N, C-alpha and C positions, 0 to 999 in steps of 0.2 A: 460537554453534552451529556445529558442523563438519559439512559435507555433502560427499559424494563427487560428482565431476563429471568430464566429459571436456572437454579443451581443443579448441575448434573452430578458433580462430585465435589467433595471438600476434603482437604488435608490440612490440618493445622491452620496456617495463616494464608493458604492459597485455595482457590476454588476454580472449577471449570464451569462456565456459565453458557447457556444457549440464549442468544438474544431473541426477543419477541419483536418481530418486525411490525412497524406501523403499517396500516393499510396502504399508504402511498408507496411503500417500499416493496410490495409483494412481487412486482414484475421486474424490478431493477436488477437484483442479485449482484450488485457491484461489490458488496462487502463480503461475499462468500467466495471461497476458493473453488477451483475446478473440481468437479466430482462430489462436492458436498451439498447436502440439501439445506442445512441450517448453519448459520455462523456461530461457531464455538470460540470462546475466548478464555484465556487464563487470567484470572483476576485476583487481586489482593483481597482477602476476606477479613475486613476489619470489624464486621458486625457479628461474626460467629454463625453465619448461615450454614444450614445443613442441606443435603440433597433434597430436591423437590420443593424447596422454598422459592417463592417468587420475590425477587429483589430488584432494587434500583442500582444500576451500574453507571459509574462516572467514567467517561472516556475523554482523553485529551482533546480539547477543541481544535488544536492545530493538526490533528491526525489526518483529516480529510485534505487539507491544503498540502501537507507533506506527501501523502500518497499520490495525489493528483500530479504534483510536480515530478515525483519519482517515475511515474508510469508514462507521462506524456511530455513533460518538460525536458527531462534528461535526453531521451532519444532525439527530440527535435533539436536541442542544443548541439548534440553530436552531429546531426545532419548539417546544420548551418556551419559549424566549424569545419566539417569535411568539405563542404562546397567552397568556402573561402580558402582553405589551405590547398585544395585540389586545383582551384583556378589559379592561385598564386604560383604554385609549383609548375603545373603543366603549361599554363599560358605564358607566364612571365619568365620563369627561369629556364625551362627546357624549350620554350618557344615552339610547342607542338601545334600544328595548324588545326587539327581536330581535337582540341583539348576538352570539349564538352563531355565526351564519353568518359574520359579519364576523371574529369571533375565529378561526374555522377557516380562513378565507381568509388572514388574516394569518399564521397558523401555517404554512400551506403555502408562502406567499410567503417567509417567513423561512427555511424549510427549503431552498427552492431557492436563496436567496441564499447560505446557508452551504454548500450543495453546490458552487456556482460558486467561492466562496472556497476551498473545500477542494481543488478541481481545481488551482488555482494553487499552493496549498501543497504538494500532492503532487508537482507538477513540480519545485518548489524542493527538496523533500526527496529526490527521486530522484537529484539530483546529489551529495548528501551521504551516500549509503549507503556504508559502509565494507565492501567485500568484497575479500578477498585470498586468493591461493593460498598455502597455508602448507607443503604437503608433497606428495610423490608418494604415490599410494595403494599399499598392499601388495597389493591385488587386481588385479594386472596381468592 
């Protein structure tokens, strides 16, 4: 995916860029972190861009699919595993008559555990995102 951006700062082969959001993205704010007004990214500077240059940035195409799975799929997977394990242990093994409450509690606990695991995986994934400046923008 190719996006347009402004170079905020540049050091040797790295640069910090601020993405220019397309009109369709103005209200979404899905790619910006909490408390930030604009999405800033650290990119590989292979064209020698300087601060205030308008450039084209290449972002890994699988990034959206990966982040969607990380933020929605992992906690959901944890919930389903928690339901299945909770039902198996509390209804089948311990033979508790009101096992639904315990099953729900184990599902919520498993979701929280998967969420905490997910936070670590996201931190590890953030260092492996391949973003690079590929060209100067024609819209100077």
